[in-house]
C-alpha positions as CSV (number, residue, x, y, z in Angstrom):
1,X,23.3,-6.2,25.2
2,X,23.0,-2.7,24.6
3,X,23.6,-2.1,20.7
4,X,21.0,-4.5,19.4
5,X,18.4,-2.7,17.4
6,X,14.8,-2.8,18.7
7,X,12.2,-4.1,16.3
8,X,13.8,-4.6,12.9
9,X,16.1,-2.7,10.2
10,X,15.2,-4.7,6.9
11,X,16.9,-2.7,4.5
12,X,20.2,-4.0,5.7
13,X,21.5,-7.3,5.0
14,X,24.4,-9.4,6.4
15,X,25.8,-11.6,4.2
16,X,23.0,-13.9,2.9
17,X,20.9,-13.1,6.1
18,X,18.4,-10.3,6.1
19,X,18.5,-8.8,9.7
20,X,14.9,-9.8,11.1
21,X,13.4,-9.1,14.4
22,X,15.7,-9.2,17.3
23,X,14.7,-11.6,20.3
24,X,15.3,-8.5,22.8
25,X,13.6,-6.0,20.6
26,X,10.6,-8.3,20.2
27,X,10.4,-9.0,23.7
28,X,9.9,-5.5,24.5
29,X,7.7,-4.4,21.9
30,X,5.2,-7.5,23.1
31,X,5.5,-6.1,26.7
32,X,4.5,-2.8,25.8
33,X,1.4,-4.3,24.0
34,X,0.6,-6.4,26.9
35,X,0.9,-3.7,29.5
36,X,-1.3,-1.0,27.6
37,X,-3.6,-3.5,26.8
38,X,-4.5,-4.0,30.5
39,X,-4.6,0.1,30.9
40,X,-7.2,0.7,27.7
41,X,-10.8,0.3,27.8
42,X,-13.6,0.6,25.1
43,X,-12.4,2.4,21.8
44,X,-8.9,2.9,22.7
45,X,-8.4,-1.0,23.5
46,X,-9.8,-1.9,20.2
47,X,-7.4,0.3,18.5
48,X,-4.5,-1.2,20.3
49,X,-5.7,-4.5,19.2
50,X,-5.9,-2.9,15.7
51,X,-2.3,-2.0,15.9
52,X,-1.2,-5.0,17.4
53,X,-2.5,-7.3,14.6
54,X,-1.0,-4.7,11.9
55,X,2.4,-5.3,13.4
56,X,2.0,-9.0,13.5
57,X,1.1,-9.2,9.8
58,X,4.1,-7.0,9.2
59,X,6.4,-9.8,10.7
60,X,4.2,-12.7,8.4
61,X,5.0,-10.6,5.3
62,X,8.8,-10.3,6.3
63,X,8.9,-14.2,6.6
64,X,7.2,-14.3,3.3
65,X,9.5,-12.0,1.5
66,X,12.7,-14.0,3.1
67,X,11.2,-17.1,2.1
68,X,11.3,-19.0,5.3
69,X,8.7,-21.3,5.5
70,X,9.3,-22.9,8.9
71,X,9.5,-19.4,10.6
72,X,6.5,-18.3,8.7
73,X,4.5,-21.3,10.0
74,X,5.0,-20.6,13.8
75,X,4.6,-16.9,13.2
76,X,1.2,-17.7,11.4
77,X,0.2,-19.7,14.4
78,X,1.1,-17.4,16.9
79,X,-0.5,-14.4,14.8
80,X,-3.7,-16.2,14.3
81,X,-4.3,-17.3,18.0
82,X,-3.8,-13.5,18.9
83,X,-6.4,-12.7,16.4
84,X,-8.7,-15.1,17.5
85,X,-8.5,-13.7,21.2
86,X,-9.1,-10.3,20.0
87,X,-12.2,-11.2,17.9
88,X,-13.5,-13.1,21.2
89,X,-13.8,-10.2,23.2
90,X,-17.1,-8.8,23.5
91,X,-16.2,-5.3,22.4
92,X,-14.5,-6.5,19.1
93,X,-17.0,-9.1,17.8
94,X,-18.7,-6.1,15.3
95,X,-15.3,-4.3,14.9
96,X,-14.9,-4.7,11.1
97,X,-11.4,-3.2,10.9
98,X,-10.4,-6.3,13.2
99,X,-12.2,-8.6,10.8
100,X,-10.5,-7.3,7.8
101,X,-7.0,-8.0,9.4
102,X,-7.8,-11.4,10.4
103,X,-9.1,-12.6,6.7
104,X,-5.8,-10.7,5.5
105,X,-3.6,-12.5,7.7
106,X,-5.3,-15.9,6.6
107,X,-5.2,-14.6,3.1
108,X,-1.1,-14.0,3.4
109,X,-0.7,-17.2,5.2
110,X,-1.9,-19.1,2.0
111,X,-5.2,-20.2,3.4
112,X,-7.4,-18.4,0.6
113,X,-10.8,-20.5,1.4
114,X,-10.5,-19.7,5.1
115,X,-9.8,-16.1,4.4
116,X,-12.8,-16.0,2.0
117,X,-15.2,-17.5,4.9
118,X,-14.0,-15.1,7.5
119,X,-14.6,-12.1,4.7
120,X,-17.8,-13.7,4.0
121,X,-19.0,-14.1,7.6
122,X,-17.7,-10.5,8.3
123,X,-20.1,-8.9,5.5
124,X,-23.0,-10.8,6.4
125,X,-22.7,-9.7,10.1
126,X,-22.2,-6.1,9.1
127,X,-25.6,-5.5,8.2
128,X,-26.8,-3.2,5.2
129,X,-24.8,0.0,5.3
130,X,-23.7,-0.3,1.8
131,X,-21.8,2.5,0.5
132,X,-22.5,4.7,3.3
133,X,-20.5,2.6,5.7
134,X,-16.9,3.6,5.7
135,X,-15.7,0.1,7.1
136,X,-17.9,-2.0,5.3
137,X,-16.3,0.0,1.9
138,X,-12.9,-0.8,3.2
139,X,-13.5,-4.7,4.0
140,X,-15.4,-5.2,0.4
141,X,-12.3,-3.2,-1.2
142,X,-9.7,-5.2,0.4
143,X,-11.4,-8.6,-0.6
144,X,-12.2,-7.6,-3.9
145,X,-8.3,-6.6,-4.5
146,X,-7.1,-9.8,-3.1
147,X,-9.5,-11.6,-5.5
148,X,-8.3,-9.6,-8.3
149,X,-4.9,-10.4,-7.9
150,X,-5.9,-14.2,-8.5
151,X,-7.1,-13.2,-12.0
152,X,-4.6,-14.2,-14.9
153,X,-6.4,-11.7,-17.2
154,X,-9.3,-9.5,-17.4
155,X,-11.2,-11.3,-19.8
156,X,-14.2,-13.0,-18.1
157,X,-13.7,-10.8,-15.1
158,X,-17.4,-9.8,-15.0
159,X,-18.6,-12.7,-13.5
160,X,-15.7,-13.2,-11.2
161,X,-16.0,-13.1,-7.2
162,X,-14.6,-9.6,-7.2
163,X,-17.5,-8.2,-9.4
164,X,-19.8,-9.9,-6.9
165,X,-18.5,-8.4,-3.8
166,X,-18.3,-4.9,-5.2
167,X,-21.9,-5.4,-6.7
168,X,-23.4,-6.6,-3.5
169,X,-21.9,-3.5,-1.8
170,X,-24.2,-0.9,-3.7
171,X,-27.3,-3.2,-3.2
172,X,-27.8,-2.2,0.5
173,X,-29.3,-5.6,1.4
174,X,-27.9,-8.4,3.4
175,X,-24.5,-10.0,1.7
176,X,-24.9,-13.2,0.0
177,X,-21.8,-15.1,-0.4
178,X,-20.6,-15.7,-4.1
179,X,-22.3,-18.7,-6.1
180,X,-20.5,-18.5,-9.3
181,X,-22.1,-16.0,-11.3
182,X,-23.1,-12.2,-11.6
183,X,-26.2,-11.1,-13.3
184,X,-25.7,-8.6,-16.0
185,X,-28.6,-6.6,-14.8
186,X,-27.0,-6.4,-11.1
187,X,-23.7,-5.1,-12.9
188,X,-25.6,-2.4,-14.6
189,X,-27.4,-1.2,-11.3
190,X,-24.4,-1.1,-9.5
191,X,-22.8,1.0,-11.9
192,X,-25.4,3.6,-11.6
193,X,-25.3,3.5,-7.9
194,X,-21.6,4.0,-7.7
195,X,-21.9,7.0,-10.2
196,X,-24.4,8.8,-8.2
197,X,-22.7,7.9,-4.9
198,X,-19.5,9.4,-6.3
199,X,-21.3,12.4,-7.5
200,X,-22.9,12.9,-4.0
201,X,-19.5,12.9,-2.3
202,X,-17.6,15.0,-4.7
203,X,-20.3,17.7,-4.2
204,X,-20.0,17.3,-0.5
205,X,-16.1,17.8,-0.3
206,X,-16.5,20.9,-2.3
207,X,-18.7,22.7,0.5
208,X,-15.6,23.8,2.7
209,X,-17.2,23.1,6.3
210,X,-18.1,19.4,5.4
211,X,-14.5,18.0,4.9
212,X,-14.6,15.6,8.2
213,X,-12.1,13.0,8.6
214,X,-14.6,10.3,7.9
215,X,-16.0,11.9,4.6
216,X,-12.6,11.9,3.0
217,X,-11.5,8.2,4.3
218,X,-14.9,7.1,2.9
219,X,-14.4,9.0,-0.4
220,X,-11.2,7.2,-0.8
221,X,-12.8,3.8,-0.1
222,X,-15.6,4.5,-2.7
223,X,-13.1,5.8,-5.5
224,X,-11.2,2.6,-5.2
225,X,-14.2,0.4,-5.2
226,X,-16.0,2.1,-8.0
227,X,-12.5,2.4,-10.2
228,X,-11.7,-1.3,-9.5
229,X,-15.6,-2.2,-10.5
230,X,-14.9,-0.2,-13.6
231,X,-11.6,-2.0,-14.5
232,X,-13.2,-5.5,-14.1
233,X,-16.7,-4.5,-16.4
234,X,-15.5,-2.0,-18.8
235,X,-11.6,-1.7,-18.7
236,X,-8.5,0.1,-17.6
237,X,-9.6,3.6,-19.2
238,X,-12.5,3.6,-17.5
239,X,-11.2,3.1,-14.0
240,X,-8.0,5.5,-14.8
241,X,-10.9,8.4,-15.8
242,X,-12.4,7.8,-12.2
243,X,-9.1,8.4,-10.4
244,X,-8.7,11.6,-12.5
245,X,-11.9,12.9,-11.8
246,X,-11.8,12.3,-8.2
247,X,-8.1,13.6,-7.8
248,X,-8.9,16.8,-9.8
249,X,-11.9,17.6,-7.5
250,X,-10.1,16.8,-4.3
251,X,-7.1,19.3,-5.4
252,X,-10.0,22.0,-6.2
253,X,-11.6,21.3,-2.9
254,X,-7.9,21.4,-1.0
255,X,-7.0,24.9,-2.6
256,X,-10.4,26.4,-2.1
257,X,-10.6,25.2,1.7
258,X,-6.9,26.8,1.7
259,X,-8.2,30.3,0.6
260,X,-11.5,30.3,2.4
261,X,-10.8,29.5,5.8
262,X,-7.0,28.7,6.6
263,X,-8.0,25.5,8.4
264,X,-5.0,23.4,8.4
265,X,-6.9,20.4,9.4
266,X,-9.3,20.3,6.7
267,X,-6.4,20.5,4.0
268,X,-4.4,18.1,5.4
269,X,-7.7,15.6,4.9
270,X,-7.8,16.4,1.6
271,X,-4.1,16.0,0.9
272,X,-4.1,12.5,2.8
273,X,-7.1,11.5,0.5
274,X,-5.5,12.7,-2.8
275,X,-2.2,10.8,-1.7
276,X,-4.2,7.7,-1.2
277,X,-6.2,7.9,-4.4
278,X,-3.0,8.2,-6.3
279,X,-1.5,5.2,-4.6
280,X,-4.7,3.1,-5.6
281,X,-4.2,4.6,-9.3
282,X,-0.5,3.4,-9.4
283,X,-1.0,0.3,-8.1
284,X,-3.9,-0.5,-10.3
285,X,-1.8,0.4,-13.4
286,X,0.9,-1.6,-12.1
287,X,-1.1,-4.8,-11.8
288,X,-2.7,-4.2,-15.4
289,X,1.0,-4.3,-16.9
290,X,1.5,-7.6,-15.1
291,X,-1.5,-9.1,-16.4
292,X,-1.7,-7.8,-19.9
293,X,0.0,-5.6,-22.7
294,X,-0.1,-1.8,-21.8
295,X,2.5,1.2,-22.1
296,X,4.8,2.1,-19.8
297,X,4.4,5.8,-20.1
298,X,1.0,6.4,-18.3
299,X,2.4,4.8,-14.9
300,X,5.9,6.5,-15.2
301,X,4.0,10.0,-15.5
302,X,1.6,9.4,-12.7
303,X,4.4,8.0,-10.5
304,X,6.7,11.4,-11.6
305,X,3.8,13.5,-10.8
306,X,2.8,11.8,-7.5
307,X,6.4,11.8,-6.2
308,X,6.8,15.4,-6.9
309,X,3.7,16.1,-4.6
310,X,4.6,13.5,-2.0
311,X,8.5,13.0,-2.0
312,X,8.1,10.8,1.4
313,X,6.0,8.1,0.3
314,X,7.7,4.9,0.2
315,X,5.2,2.9,-1.8
316,X,5.3,5.3,-4.6
317,X,9.2,5.3,-4.5
318,X,9.1,1.5,-4.5
319,X,7.1,1.4,-7.3
320,X,9.2,4.1,-9.2
321,X,12.6,2.1,-8.5
322,X,10.7,-1.0,-10.0
323,X,9.7,0.4,-13.3
324,X,13.2,2.2,-13.7
325,X,14.8,-1.1,-13.3
326,X,13.6,-2.3,-16.5
327,X,15.0,0.5,-18.3
328,X,19.1,0.4,-19.3
329,X,19.0,4.3,-19.3
330,X,19.6,5.6,-15.9
331,X,19.9,9.4,-17.0
332,X,16.4,10.2,-16.6
333,X,15.8,8.8,-13.3
334,X,19.1,10.5,-12.0
335,X,17.6,13.8,-13.0
336,X,14.2,13.2,-11.4
337,X,15.8,12.0,-8.0
338,X,18.1,15.2,-8.3
339,X,15.3,17.4,-8.9
340,X,13.3,16.1,-6.0
341,X,16.1,16.2,-3.5
342,X,16.5,20.0,-4.5
343,X,12.8,20.7,-3.9
344,X,12.1,18.9,-0.6
345,X,13.9,18.3,3.0
346,X,12.4,14.7,3.0
347,X,14.9,11.9,3.3
348,X,13.2,9.2,1.4
349,X,14.3,10.5,-2.2
350,X,17.8,10.1,-1.0
351,X,17.5,6.8,0.6
352,X,15.9,5.2,-2.8
353,X,18.3,7.5,-5.3
354,X,21.3,5.3,-3.3
355,X,19.1,2.1,-3.4
356,X,18.6,2.6,-7.2
357,X,22.3,2.9,-7.8
358,X,23.1,0.0,-5.7
359,X,20.6,-2.0,-7.6
360,X,22.4,-1.0,-10.9
361,X,26.0,-1.8,-9.4
362,X,24.6,-5.3,-8.6
363,X,23.2,-5.7,-12.3
364,X,26.3,-4.4,-13.7
365,X,28.6,-6.6,-11.4
366,X,26.5,-9.6,-12.2
367,X,26.7,-9.4,-15.9
368,X,30.5,-8.5,-15.9
369,X,31.2,-11.4,-13.8
370,X,29.1,-13.8,-15.6
371,X,31.5,-16.7,-16.8
372,X,30.0,-17.3,-20.3
373,X,32.8,-16.9,-22.9
374,X,32.9,-13.6,-24.8
375,X,30.8,-11.1,-22.7
376,X,29.1,-8.1,-24.1
377,X,28.7,-5.5,-21.0
378,X,24.8,-4.6,-21.8
379,X,25.4,-1.5,-19.3
380,X,28.5,-0.3,-20.0
381,X,29.0,2.0,-16.7
382,X,32.1,2.7,-14.3
383,X,32.4,4.9,-11.4
384,X,28.8,3.6,-10.0
385,X,30.9,3.3,-6.7
386,X,32.1,6.8,-6.8
387,X,28.5,8.1,-7.5
388,X,26.7,6.2,-4.7
389,X,29.6,7.7,-2.3
390,X,28.6,11.0,-3.5
391,X,25.0,10.4,-3.0
392,X,25.7,9.1,0.8
393,X,28.1,12.3,1.2
394,X,25.1,14.7,0.0
395,X,22.2,12.9,1.7
396,X,24.4,13.1,5.4
397,X,25.1,16.8,4.7
398,X,21.3,17.5,4.6
399,X,19.5,18.6,7.7
400,X,17.6,15.1,8.3
401,X,20.4,13.0,6.9
402,X,22.8,14.1,9.4
403,X,20.3,12.8,12.3
404,X,19.2,9.3,10.5
405,X,21.0,6.2,11.9
406,X,19.9,4.2,9.0
407,X,21.6,6.4,6.3
408,X,24.8,6.3,8.5
409,X,24.8,2.6,8.9
410,X,24.0,2.1,5.0
411,X,26.9,4.3,4.6
412,X,29.4,2.4,6.7
413,X,27.8,-0.9,5.3
414,X,28.7,0.3,1.8
415,X,31.9,1.6,2.6
416,X,32.8,-1.9,4.0
C-alpha cells in the first residue's frame, strides 16, 4: 500500500495493539531469504540459515511479550519446521550454532524437556573439544544460563543441571546427560581447569599479534562459563571478581594494541569482547537481585560505567531504565542521561531518556487517577509533558536524530 513499514516497529503502540509484523513486509523478508538460499552454498548458506532462524526466534519472542497464545502456537510450528529442515541438510548436521538456536527455540516455546534433549544431542555429537572449542563453549553457556533461570535460589545449586553442564565442558571427554547429581571431586577439578584456561587466554590476549576474532569470542564464552560456574558453586562475589579480572586485562590489552600497532581491527575485537563481558556481568547481577537480597548499588555502578563506554548498547539501557523505575528520585538518572547525550553522537541515549520519562508520566497519571478516596500522590511531579517535548526537540536537532524516522514518529505519536 506504499506506507506500511516493512518488518516491525515494536516500540510504537496504537491503542491497545502493539504494531507487529506487517503482512507485506513479512512476505518481502521471506522472499529475500528464499532467493538468497538458492544463490548461496557451503559456509555462506549455513550463515544465512543462522540469520533466518534468529529472525524467526525474534518473532516468537515478540509473540511471547505480547502474550498472544494463538499466534505463538502458529508461529512456533512454522519456526520449528524451518529449523528441522535446516538441520536435515548434510552441511548443517554438525553445525552447533544451528543446533543451539533450535534448542533455544524449543525452550522459548515452553518445551523444556524437548529443548534439553536437543541440547544433550548436540553436546553428545559435538565431540571432545572442551574449552578449546568456541562453539561448544557457546552452546554449553546458553544451556547453563537457561537452566539457571529456572532456579528459585542458589541453595543446593552445586548439584544442579547447570553445574553438570559446565563441569562436563572441562573434562574433554564425551558428554554424558545429567543423571541428578554432580560429584564434589569433579567440581574441584573443573574449577582448576577453568582457572588455568582463563590464565592462558588472558596471557595470550596480552601478546599484540594474537588478537584474532576467534580468540576474543572464545575468551568471552570462557569467562561466561567460568563466572557462572563460580556463581553456582561459590557465590556472586566470586563470579564478579572473574568479570573484573577479565575486563581489566582486556582494557590493558586493547590500549597496548592501540599504542603498539595502531591496528583498528584488533582494537575493535577487544572492545567488542569487553562489551560482551560487561553485558554478562550486569545480566548476572540483575538475575541475582531477582532471586535473593542484594544491594542495588553494584549493579547501578556497573551499568553507569558501561553506558559511558557503550552508549549505543540497547540491552544495557534497558537494564538501566528497569532499575531506575524502582527509584522515586528521577534527578540522578536525568543528570546521567544528560551527561551521556552531551558526550556521544549515538541516538540511543536520547530514545531511552524519552522512554524513561514517558514511563514516569504513565506511572504518575495512574497514581493520580486512582479512584480510592483520599489520594496521596507518591510522585509529586508536574511538567513531565514539557520535559518530554524538550527532550524530543533536542533529540531531533542532533545530527543522527534529524534522520531517524522512528524518533519523528514517536514525537508525532506523543503530540497526538
